[in-house]
N, C-alpha and C positions, 0 to 999 in steps of 0.2 A: 363811389361807394366804398371801395377798398380803403381809400384814404381816410374816410370817416371812421371806419372800424379800427384802423390803426391808431387814429387820434384818441378814440375812446379807450382802447387797450392801454396806450401809454399813460393816459390820465389816471386810469384805475391803478396801474402799477405805481405811479407817483404818489397816489393817496395812501396805498398800502405801505410803501416803504417809508413814508413820512410818519407813520404811527409809531408811538414809543413802544419799546419792547416791554411786554408784560412783566418780565422779571426785574425791571428797573423802576417800576412805579409803586407808589405806596399801596395801591389796591391789591398788590400781590402778597401783602404781608398782614399779619394779625397784630402788629405792633406799630408804634409811630415810626415812620421812615422819612428821612429827608435826603433828597437827591443832591448830587454835587451842585447842580444849578441852583437849587433852593438855598444852600448854605453859602453860596457865592464863591465856589472854588475857582481858582485860576485854571487856565487850560494846562493840561499835561504837556510837557515839551517833547515827550516821546513815550511810547508804550510798547510792551511786548506781551504776547499771550502767555498764560501759564503753561508750564511744561507738560502737565497732565491734567485731565479733566474726566471725571470728577477727582478732586484732590483727596489724598488719604490722611492728611494731617490738618488739624486746626490748632493754631498757636495763639495763646492768650497773653496780652500785654497790659501794663498800666502806663499812664503817661508820666507819673510822678509830678512833673510840671508840664502843663497846667494842672492845678488842683481840681477837685471835683466841681463840675458845673451842674446847676440844678434848675436852669431854665433853658428853653430852646435858644433864646437870643444869646445867652452867655456861651452855650455850647457851640453855636455857629461862629461866634467870635473866636473861640479857642481852636476850632477847626481851621479857620483862616490863618491864625497865628502859627499853628503847627505846620500847615502847608508852606507858609512863607519861610519858616526855619528850614524845613526839609529841602525846599527848592533853592533858596538863596544862600543859606549858610552851609548846608550839607552838599549842595550841588546835585541833588537828585532830580529826577524828572517830574516828581509829583509827591504828594503826601505818601508816606511809606506804607500805611496800613490799607487793607482792603475795606475794612469798616471800623467805625468807632461808635461807642455807646456812651451817652451822657448819663449823669447821675439820676435823672428823672425817668430814664428808660427809653429815650429816643435814640434810634439807630441812624447814624450818618454814613452815607456812601463815601468811601474813600476811593480806592482804585477799582472797587467793585469785584464782581465774581470772576471775571475772565481775564483780568490784567495781572501781570507779574508784579508782586509787591516787593518792597524793600524794607522788610521788618525783621527777618531772622536769617542772617547769613548762613547759607548751607542748606536751607530747606525752602527758600522762597519759591522755587520752581514747582514745588509739590504741596503747597499749603495755602490756606487762607489765614491771614493775620487779623485778629480782632482786638482792638484797643478799648480798654475801659478808661475813660477820662477820669483821672484822679490819682492820688497817692494812697496806695493800699499796703504799705509796709506794716502799719499798726492798726489801721482802720479797715473794717470789712465794708465792701461796697453795699450800697442800698439794695434792698430786695428787688426793686423795680429794674435796676440796672442789671443785676444778675439774671433776672427772668428774661429780659430782652436778649441777652447774650444767648441763653438757651434757645429761645424762640428763633433767633437768627440762624443758629446752627441747624435747627430742625427745618427751617425754610430752605437752607442750602442743600440739605439732603433731599427734601421733597422736590426741589427744582432741578436736581441732577448735577449740582456743582460740588457737592461733598459726598464722598462714598458713605454708604450706610454703615460700614464697619470702620469708620474713621477713628484715628487716635487723637486724643486731646492732650496737649502738653502746654507747659508754661515756657516762656522765652528762656528762662534760666537753664532749662534742660539742654539747650543747644549752645548757648553763648554764656561766658562768665559775666553774669549780671544779677542784680537783685530783682529785676523785673520778672514777674508781674507784682512784686511785693509779697511779703510773707503771708499776710492775712488772705490775700486773694489766692495765692498758691495753695494754702491750706484748704480753701473753699473748693477750688476746682479739682483738687485731689480726691474729693468725695463724689464727683460727678461720674455718671456713666461715660464710658469711653476714655477716661483718663488713663494714661499709660506711662509707666516708668521705663518700659522697654519698648520705645516707640520706633526705633530705627531698624 
């Protein structure tokens, strides 16, 4: 009888641990969300946890290349291409960003909420990096793309991954770069939590 109870207990534990984490499924979000598995990500060759959680900083990026994608299929292709460049050309363990957002507003899981990114040297251990796919030097991102970025940040706060008093910055504030593009930088400088004195 004891053996039967042990078998049932182990079976129940196996079922529970096999269930996906609710913070990694589309049902946890109010916006279109595509997991790594769904966009066809290669396995990460290694991963490290973020240095702090919840993080105090959110860093905004643009891809420049690839240009803006406006369908899920094209954005998935761009995610695979970016990951290939980051892993094969750059020698990184994975795509550098925690998340990416397509032009039509779909959010794509990169390294996710809890893994250390490789997007902004000097603040990776205490930030979430969000990429807007596209070139936003002279063009403003579509409203759907901007709204999904805001919604993603709000979800991060709600789920306990981003501090409620987080500071929002552009990549250029940390590293000498044009990223996230002048038009996008002008846009995020109007958002709540944007900070010039972030460090």
